[in-house]
N, C-alpha and C positions, 0 to 999 in steps of 0.2 A: 769459618768465615770464606771457602769457599763457594759455597752458596750463597750466601750477601753479595760475595760480589757475580754470580751469573743475574742474581734478581735487579741487582744494579744496569747491570748490562743491558739486561731483557728492557725494565724500565726507560734507559737509556734511547737505545733505537726506536722504543714505541713513540716516545717524545719527539724524536725528530723525523718521525716520517710523522708525525700530525703535523708538526710544524710546516716541513714539504706539502701536504697538503694542504695547509693553509694559505700558505705562500702563494701555491698556485692558482688558487684560489681568487687570492686579493692580487694577484696579477697585473699589472696597469696597461700590458695590452691585450692578453692571452686568457685574463681570468673568467670576465662573464660570458666568450665564445666555451669555454672548457663548463662553464655552469650550466653554460644554455642545453651543450651537448650529451650530460649528465643525464638532466631532466628530462630530451626528448631520449635518452635511455631507459629512465625508470617510466614515464609514460609508457612505451611500448612493452615496457615489461608485467604494467597493470594490464593494457589491455587483451594482450598472447594470456596472459591467466585468463580472463572472462573468456577470451573465445576458446582455453582448454574445458570450461568450465561447462559452455557452452554444450562443446562437441560432444562432454561424456552426457549428457540428459540427451542428446538426439541420438545418440549411438544406445543407449542404454532402452528410449520408446523403438525404437528399429527392433534391436534387437529382441524386445518383449513382442512385435509387428509380425516379425518374421517367422511365427510360430504357427499365425493366425491368418497368414496371407493365401486365401483362396484358390488363388488364381496365379500362374506361371507370372506376369506380366505384375504383382503387388511382387510377390518375394523377392524379383530383380530390382525394383525400386530401390525396396529394402537391403538387397546387397547393397546397391549401390550408394545409398546411404550411410551402412557401416564403414565401406570403401572412401565415400568423402571424407567421413568424421576421422578417420585416422589419420590418414595424408595429413589432414589439416591440423591434426593434434602432435604428429611429430615437426609437423612447418612450424607450428606457434612455441612447441617446446626449443626447437633451433632459436625462438627471440629472446628466451627466457632460459637465461645466459652468463650467468657473475665473473665481470669484467671488472678488473682493477688496475688502476698505473700502477706501476713501475717506478721505483724512485727514482732510478734512471727515465725513466718518460718526463715528470716533472721537471725533472733539471734540464729538460730539453721537447720546451712545449710547440715550439713551433717543426721540430719534428713527428710530437708526436698528437697535434689534432688533425695533420689530413690522413689518421689509419685511424683516429675517432671517426672522423666522418665520413670516410669508407663503412667503421664498422652500424653507424646509423644507418647509412641508406642502404648495406644489404638489411640489416633485422627489419628493414623499414618493405622493403622488398617483400620478402618471408612474409612477415604479420600479413601484407596484403593477399597473395598468397594463399595463406591461410583462412583468412578472413571470406575467400572466391568459394575458397572448396566446403567451407561452412555451410554459406549460402545455397550450395549447388547441393549438399547434406539435406538442411532443409526442406529444397526444393521436392527433392524423390522420394523427401519418407512424406510428405501432401500429397505426391504423386498417389503413395503407394495406401493412402490411408483414404484418399477418393477412391479407388480403384475396389477395395474393400468395401465403402460403401457402397458405390455402386452395385457393387456384386451382391450387399443384401439387400437391395430394393426388389 
C-alpha cells in the first residue's frame, strides 16, 4: 500500500507542476513575455549547437593541416585556428545549458522575469563572442591554407 501512496504522491506532484507551468504561460500579464523569453533561449541553444558543430569541423581540418604546414606561418595560423575554435566551443557550450523554472519562480513571475531577461542577455553575449571567435578561426584556417598553397607554387 505504501508503494501506491508514493506513486500517487509522485503523480500528484507532477500534475501540480504541470498546472503551474500552464498557468504561468497563460498568465494574463506575463504569459506572453515568458513564452517569448523561453523562445529566445531555445533559439540561442539551437544556434550555439550549430556553432559547436562548425567549430568541430574547423578544429578537425586545422588539426589535419597542421601536420602539412610547411612553413612556420602556416603552422601558427593553424595553432591560432585551433585556439579560436577551442575558446569558441567553450563559450557556445556555456550558452547550451538547461534552465528550468523552479515552482517558486512560477509563483512570483514579476520577480522571475528580470532574472530570465538577464539570463537571455548573458547567453546572447556569450553566443556573439563564440560566433566572432569561430569567424576568427575560419579566417586563420583560410590564411594557413593560402600559405600552404602559395608555398607549393
